C-alpha positions as CSV (number, residue, x, y, z in Angstrom):
1,X,23.8,65.8,-39.0
2,X,22.7,66.2,-42.6
3,X,19.2,65.0,-41.7
4,X,19.0,67.6,-39.0
5,X,19.8,70.4,-41.5
6,X,17.3,68.9,-44.0
7,X,14.6,68.9,-41.4
8,X,15.4,72.4,-40.4
9,X,15.3,73.5,-44.0
10,X,11.8,72.1,-44.5
11,X,10.6,73.6,-41.3
12,X,12.0,77.0,-42.2
13,X,10.5,76.8,-45.7
14,X,7.1,76.2,-44.0
15,X,7.6,79.1,-41.7
16,X,8.6,81.3,-44.7
17,X,5.4,80.3,-46.5
18,X,3.3,81.1,-43.4
19,X,5.0,84.6,-43.1
20,X,4.4,85.2,-46.8
21,X,0.8,84.3,-46.5
22,X,0.4,86.5,-43.4
23,X,2.0,89.4,-45.2
24,X,5.1,89.6,-43.1
25,X,7.6,89.9,-45.9
26,X,10.6,90.5,-43.8
27,X,10.0,87.4,-41.7
28,X,9.4,85.4,-44.9
29,X,12.8,86.6,-46.3
30,X,14.7,85.8,-43.2
31,X,13.1,82.4,-42.9
32,X,13.8,81.6,-46.6
33,X,17.4,82.7,-46.3
34,X,17.9,80.6,-43.1
35,X,16.2,77.6,-44.8
36,X,18.5,77.9,-47.8
37,X,21.5,78.0,-45.6
38,X,20.3,74.9,-43.7
39,X,19.8,73.1,-47.1
40,X,23.2,73.9,-48.4
41,X,24.8,72.9,-45.1
42,X,23.1,69.5,-45.4
43,X,24.5,69.2,-49.0
44,X,28.0,70.1,-47.6
45,X,27.8,67.3,-45.0
46,X,26.8,64.8,-47.7
47,X,29.6,65.8,-50.0
48,X,32.1,65.8,-47.1
49,X,31.1,62.2,-46.2
50,X,31.3,61.0,-49.8
51,X,34.8,62.5,-50.1
52,X,35.9,60.8,-46.8
53,X,34.6,57.4,-48.1
54,X,36.4,57.9,-51.5
55,X,39.6,58.7,-49.7
56,X,39.4,55.6,-47.5
57,X,38.8,53.5,-50.6
58,X,41.7,55.1,-52.3
59,X,44.0,54.4,-49.3
60,X,42.8,50.7,-49.2
61,X,43.6,50.3,-52.9
62,X,47.1,51.7,-52.4
63,X,47.7,49.4,-49.4
64,X,46.4,46.3,-51.4
65,X,48.6,47.2,-54.4
66,X,51.7,47.7,-52.1
67,X,51.1,44.4,-50.4
68,X,50.9,42.4,-53.6
């Protein structure tokens, strides 16, 4: 899912650059905002996955310590 949002962010940045070059400042602004949102959503998914992995490792350590 994070790759999808990263790809979307890059595409929207390109669209924003085109709109800026064409003089359509409203379209450039909207595209840049949507690209930023897509970028931060990709970061959110990365952080969420890292936290999930850390929690699983923490649970495994607790189980190993309790079993010893």
